N, C-alpha and C positions, 0 to 999 in steps of 0.2 A: 798343840793342836794339829793334828794330823790331816797331810794334803791328801792323801788318798783315802777313800772313804769306801766304806762296804756297801753293797747292795743284794740284797736277798731275792729271791723267788721262790714260789713253793710249787711243787707238782705232787698230782696222783698218780702214783705206778701202777702199772698193771700184773701186778705179782704180789704176793705175801709175804710179810717183812722176814719172815724165817726162810723163807726161799731165798731172798734176796741175802741174807746173812750169810746162808751157807753157800751161795753162790761166789760172795764177795764181788760184786759188780753189779752197776745198774746199765751196761750195757746191753742192747739188743732186747731191751722191755719197753714197752710203749710207756709215755708220759704224757700226761695231759696237764699244761701249765694253768696256772691260776696268776691272770694277769694284776700287776700294778698298776695304781690308778696314775699316778705321773713320776717325772723324771726324779722328783725327790721324795717319793715315797717308797717304801717297801713291805713287803709279807715274809715272814719267817716261821720258825719254831710251829711247823702245823703236827695237829692231833686230831683225828677225827673220830666218828661215832656214826654207825646206820642208825637209823631211825625212820617209819614208816616207808621203806624202799628209797631212801635218799640218804646220800654220804654229807654229814655235816664237818666241814673242815675249821676248825678254831684255829686261829693264826695272831702272832702278833703283827699289827699293825704300826707302822714308825713312819712317820714324815722328817725330814731333817728341817723342816721349817718350824715344827713345835719341839721338835726334842722330846717328844715323850710317846711312849707306846702304849694304845689301848688293844683289846681284845676283838679281835672281827673274825666273823663266821662267814663262809660260803656252802652254800646249799647247792648238791649236784644229784642230778636223778641217776637211775641205771647206767644211762646211756655215758654219763658224765656230763651232760649238757647243764648249764647253768640255771639256776632257779632262782635264788636270792644270794644277795652279799650284803652283809652290814655290820657295823661295829656293835658289839653286845655287852661291852664292859667297859666303863672308865673311872678312874679312881684319881685322887690329886697325885698319885706316884705313879711311875713307870710301870707298867706290867707288860709281861712278856711269857714265854713258855707255858699257854695254856694246857696243862696236863689234865683230859678229861677222861672220866672212867665212871663205869657203873656198879654202884655196889650198895646192898642192904636196901634194896629197891626204890633207890633215888640214883640222880645223874649229878656227878660231882665233879669241881674243878679247882685244881692247884695251881693256879699262875704264880710265877717268879716276881716276887716283889718287896725284893730287899730294900727298896729306897723307904719302904713304910717301917724298917725295921724287925718284920719278923715274917713268919709265913701265914697267910690265910687261906681257909678250904672255904670254896663255894657250893651252894646248891642250887639246882635248876629250880626255876618257879614256874616258867614257861618256856620250856626247851622248845629251841636253842637260845632264844633270846632274852629271857628273864632269868637273872641271878642274884643270889643273897647270901652276903658274907656271913658265914654259919659259927665260925670257930678259928682260934688263932692258935696255929702248933709251935708252942716254944721247944728249940733245940739247943744243942751245945753250943750252935754257931748260926747266925741271921744264914739261911741256905739260898744257895742259889739253883736253880733249874731241878727242883725236886720233883724225884719219879719213883714212881708206886709200884708195887707187885705183893699180891698175897701167896704165900709160900710155905707149907709144911706149918700150915696153923698160926702165921703171923704175918701183920702187913708189916713189908719192908720198903723205907724210904730212904733211896738213895740221893746224895746232893752235894754241891759243892760248897767249901765256906766262903760267906763274903769278906771275912777279913781273918788274917792279914790279907790284905790283895794280891803278895805273891802266891797265896794259894788258891785264886780263885780258878785258877786254869789246870792246876797239876795237883790238886789233892782231893781224894773221892773221901766222904763220910757216909755213915749210915744209920739208921735208928730204927727200931722194931716196936711193936704194939701189937696186943691182940686183939683189941677194937680200933676203927679208925676215929673213934673219939677219944683214943688214949687211955692211958697215960702213954706216950711216946718216951723210948729207954735211948738216949746215944749207946751207940758201940762202943766198949771199954778201950777198943782200939784205935780210935775215930784220931786221926785219920786213918782208914783200913789200909789205904793205898798212896802213895805218893810217886809219879813219875813225872819228868821235866817233859815228855812228849804231849802231856794233857791226859786230861781225867774227868773233865766237868761232863755229867750226863749229857746225852744226846740223843734222847728218845724213849720208845717204851721197853721198859725192862722185858724179856721172853721166857718162857721156860722151853728150852730145846733138849733133848733126850737127859728129862729130869733134872736138869742143873739152869738155873738163873744166867742170863745172858743180859749184860747191858751194853748197848752202845753208848759211848764216850768219844767224846771231841777231841782229834789229833790237832794241837795249837804249835806245833813247829814252822816257824817262818811267819804266821800270821794265825789271828783267831779263826779257827773254825775250818781249819783247812781240810779235813778230811773227818772219819770216824774210825772210830777199832772197836772191836766188838771184844767184851770182856768177859770171860766166863770165871763164873764161882764154882772153883770146887769142894768148897764147902763153905756153908751160911749157917752158921749159928749165932745165939747170942754171946758166945765164949768167942769164939774165934772166925775167921774168914782164912780162906786161901784162893788165890785168882790166877787165871792163865788168859793172855791175850791169843784170840782165835781165828781173826780175821781183819780185814780193813775195808774201806768205802769210800771211794771219792766220785766227784762229780763226773756224769758220763759225757763222751763228747758230744751227743747229741745236746747237750744243757748250753752250747757254745752262744753268746760271749760269758755266760756264766759257769767258768770252769775254775774258778780259784778256789771254791772251797764247797764242802757240803757237810752239815753239822746236826743235820734231825732226821732218825729215820724212827719212825712210828706206825703203829699195828692199825689197821681199819679192816678187818675180816680179809677177805679172798682180794684188798688191794693193800698198797703202802702208801706211807705220805714222807716226801724229802722235801729240803731246802737246799738250793744252791745258791753260790756267791759269785758274784763280780766286783773286782776291786776298781777304782775308776776315779780320776780328777774331776770333781765336781764343783765349778766357781759358785754355782747357784746355794750349795749345801755349805760351803764354807763363807759365804756371805750372810748366811741365816744365823750362822754361830752367837754373833753377839745378842741380836733378837730373841732367839733361843733361851740364852743364859739367862738373861735378864726378865724376861716370861716367867722360866721355871722356878726363879729365886723370888719372884713377887709371890708366885703360888704357894709356895713353901712358908713363906713369912720370913724368909731368911733363915731358917731353921731345920731340923730333921723331922720328917712327917712322922706324925702318932697313929 
């Protein structure tokens, strides 16, 4: 059990994600921070969509008291004034990384749910508050932080493998499909890249200068210390070729949350990030036995199905 805990917070950056990726810095851009509710709670993994002139920011909502993540949305108007904020998705298993996107006339969410043993696709029934689980996506590995983009006639899905645990931070896998409903084909070269500095996806894939660019987490020293931008010089069903072309860290203005930055996602003319503070928290440590017992009871002592 670690004595120092990670605490994250999310921010809305007054610049689009591709501009930030090109600049390689978050300094000197305005950031509106989304507050955490308590000293034992944090928000992380922000993804956003604009609807009815409001920005909807979906995030992992995590409390060290319960030890399980849910998906929460914050609604902000054009002046980035908060309109609403509430939990919108709960499951028996931990949820995080709520990758939201629009396609085929619907709004979808692809949250990280590896404790369930698979990846689930959700469709909005009453955006942004109502969601239904509609499809299981079966791949060669149980995926972590699955990130999606449409490119040259295919849907491409990038993810880290949940197993073996040693590859969760250092291996990158890919899969492709002609339709969102599948069938999904794991890339024959999986993992398409392995790097000790870290390769777990960290935000929205972007097309810059005609090529896919994927933010991936840098995990040297600790989890999510920063982001690297991975460019796919070649991305086909037969092979891939990649180059690291940039890096991003928490800005000085985020202090004391300057120990990490592991998400950069697109939201029109703004972008979304999260930043990390590592600190000792006696209440978080004290809650660990109660949290472990509660989660074990919820799962019946077995793997979620």
